[in-house]
C-alpha positions as CSV (number, residue, x, y, z in Angstrom):
1,M,15.3,-195.1,-120.4
2,R,17.4,-197.5,-122.4
3,R,19.7,-200.4,-121.4
4,Q,23.2,-200.6,-122.9
5,A,25.7,-203.4,-122.7
6,L,29.3,-202.5,-122.8
7,S,32.2,-204.8,-123.3
8,L,35.4,-203.5,-121.7
9,L,38.9,-204.8,-122.2
10,V,40.9,-203.9,-119.1
11,E,44.3,-204.6,-117.6
12,N,44.1,-207.4,-115.1
13,N,45.3,-205.3,-112.2
14,P,44.3,-205.5,-108.5
15,G,41.3,-203.2,-107.8
16,V,40.2,-202.7,-111.4
17,T,36.7,-203.9,-110.7
18,S,36.5,-201.7,-107.6
19,R,37.6,-198.6,-109.6
20,I,35.0,-199.3,-112.3
21,S,32.2,-199.9,-109.8
22,G,33.3,-196.9,-107.8
23,L,33.0,-194.7,-110.9
24,F,29.3,-195.7,-111.1
25,S,28.6,-195.2,-107.4
26,R,30.3,-191.8,-107.3
27,R,28.2,-190.5,-110.1
28,G,24.9,-192.2,-108.9
29,Y,24.7,-194.5,-111.9
30,N,23.2,-198.0,-111.5
31,I,24.8,-201.2,-112.8
32,D,22.1,-203.6,-114.0
33,S,24.6,-206.4,-114.6
34,F,28.3,-206.9,-114.2
35,S,30.4,-209.9,-115.3
36,S,34.1,-210.4,-115.7
37,G,36.7,-212.9,-116.5
38,V,40.3,-213.3,-117.6
39,T,40.8,-213.4,-121.3
40,A,43.1,-215.8,-123.3
41,D,45.9,-213.5,-122.2
42,P,46.0,-213.4,-118.4
43,K,47.3,-209.8,-118.5
44,Y,43.8,-208.7,-119.6
45,T,40.2,-209.1,-118.3
46,R,37.0,-208.8,-120.3
47,I,34.2,-207.0,-118.3
48,T,30.6,-206.8,-119.5
49,I,28.5,-204.1,-117.9
50,V,24.8,-203.4,-118.5
51,A,23.6,-200.0,-117.4
52,S,20.4,-198.0,-117.9
53,G,19.8,-194.4,-118.6
54,D,19.0,-191.9,-121.2
55,E,21.3,-191.2,-124.1
56,L,23.2,-188.5,-122.2
57,I,23.8,-190.7,-119.2
58,L,24.9,-193.7,-121.3
59,D,27.3,-191.5,-123.3
60,Q,28.7,-190.0,-120.1
61,I,29.2,-193.5,-118.6
62,E,31.2,-194.6,-121.7
63,K,33.4,-191.4,-121.6
64,Q,34.1,-191.7,-117.9
65,L,35.0,-195.4,-118.2
66,L,37.5,-194.5,-121.0
67,K,39.2,-192.1,-118.7
68,L,40.2,-194.9,-116.3
69,E,43.8,-195.9,-116.6
70,D,43.1,-199.7,-116.7
71,V,40.4,-199.5,-119.4
72,L,42.0,-200.2,-122.8
73,D,38.9,-200.6,-125.0
74,I,35.2,-200.3,-124.9
75,K,32.6,-201.7,-127.4
76,K,28.9,-201.3,-127.3
77,L,27.1,-204.6,-127.6
78,E,24.3,-203.7,-130.0
79,P,21.6,-206.2,-130.8
80,G,22.2,-207.8,-134.2
81,F,25.9,-206.8,-134.1
82,S,26.9,-208.8,-131.0
83,V,26.3,-212.1,-129.2
84,T,25.2,-211.9,-125.6
85,R,24.3,-214.7,-123.2
86,E,23.4,-215.2,-119.6
87,L,23.5,-218.2,-117.4
88,I,21.0,-219.1,-114.7
89,L,20.8,-221.8,-112.1
90,V,17.4,-222.5,-110.7
91,K,16.7,-224.8,-107.8
92,I,13.1,-226.0,-107.8
93,R,11.1,-228.0,-105.3
94,A,10.2,-231.1,-107.2
95,K,8.6,-234.3,-105.9
96,D,8.7,-237.5,-108.0
97,T,5.5,-236.7,-109.8
98,E,6.6,-233.2,-110.7
99,R,9.9,-234.0,-112.2
100,Q,8.8,-235.1,-115.7
101,P,6.9,-231.9,-116.6
102,I,9.9,-229.8,-115.4
103,M,12.2,-231.9,-117.4
104,N,10.0,-231.5,-120.5
105,V,10.1,-227.7,-120.2
106,T,13.8,-227.7,-119.5
107,E,14.4,-229.8,-122.7
108,I,12.3,-227.4,-124.8
109,F,14.6,-224.6,-123.7
110,H,17.8,-226.7,-124.2
111,G,18.5,-226.5,-120.5
112,K,20.2,-229.1,-118.4
113,I,19.3,-230.8,-115.2
114,V,22.6,-230.6,-113.2
115,D,21.4,-231.9,-109.8
116,V,18.5,-234.0,-108.5
117,T,17.7,-234.8,-104.8
118,N,14.6,-236.3,-103.2
119,D,12.8,-233.0,-103.1
120,S,14.5,-230.6,-105.5
121,M,16.2,-230.2,-108.9
122,V,18.8,-227.7,-110.1
123,I,18.5,-226.6,-113.8
124,Q,21.1,-224.8,-115.8
125,L,20.1,-222.7,-118.7
126,V,22.2,-220.5,-121.0
127,G,20.8,-218.0,-123.5
128,H,19.5,-214.6,-124.3
129,Q,17.9,-212.8,-121.4
130,D,14.4,-213.0,-123.0
131,K,14.7,-216.8,-123.3
132,L,15.6,-217.1,-119.7
133,D,12.7,-214.9,-118.6
134,A,10.3,-217.0,-120.7
135,F,11.6,-220.1,-119.1
136,L,11.1,-218.7,-115.6
137,D,7.5,-217.7,-116.6
138,L,6.8,-221.3,-117.5
139,L,7.9,-222.4,-114.1
140,D,5.0,-220.5,-112.6
141,G,3.3,-222.8,-110.2
142,Y,6.5,-224.5,-109.1
143,E,8.3,-223.3,-106.0
144,I,11.6,-221.8,-106.9
145,L,13.9,-222.3,-103.9
146,E,16.9,-220.5,-105.2
147,L,17.9,-218.6,-108.3
148,A,21.3,-217.4,-109.4
149,R,21.9,-215.3,-112.6
150,T,25.4,-214.5,-113.9
151,G,24.4,-211.3,-115.7
152,I,25.0,-210.7,-119.4
153,T,28.3,-211.4,-121.1
154,G,29.0,-210.8,-124.7
155,L,31.2,-210.1,-127.7
156,T,30.7,-208.2,-130.9
157,R,30.3,-210.2,-134.1
158,G,33.1,-210.6,-136.7
159,S,36.8,-209.7,-136.5
160,S,36.9,-206.2,-137.9
161,D,36.9,-204.5,-134.5
162,V,39.2,-206.8,-132.6
163,R,41.8,-204.9,-130.7
164,F,45.2,-206.6,-130.6
165,L,47.5,-205.6,-127.7
166,D,51.3,-206.0,-127.4
């Protein structure tokens, strides 16, 4: 089983995310990660989907997505040929004496403390999925109160495959 990240350029029409997720559910495919946002041109949205499966299933997913009317372009986000990132927010129980060690680990990973209260801290970290997982492993021993992950988003490297739309 392999994971594949796909970057879709779609028309920013009502229901486009529903049609895309519906395609996955109708065929029994799982979405590992889904993120979307409007591009520089508000007529278009960039959606990054991560799905798992064998080569046949991943190829079928791409073909089925291309059949959707709103989907204008699909790019595979291959390691080495793309830049992918994920954002996590982690709320940790932290008393006064525990804060400094947590801040040290956060600094090593180039994270940011975005909120501190009497009994907790919220840390923001952006990076490759492996980096985020390694950070969470180092927090073993601390109580994670809440965790939110955005899912992967990404773009291919270079300008040779940029699709310009009128």
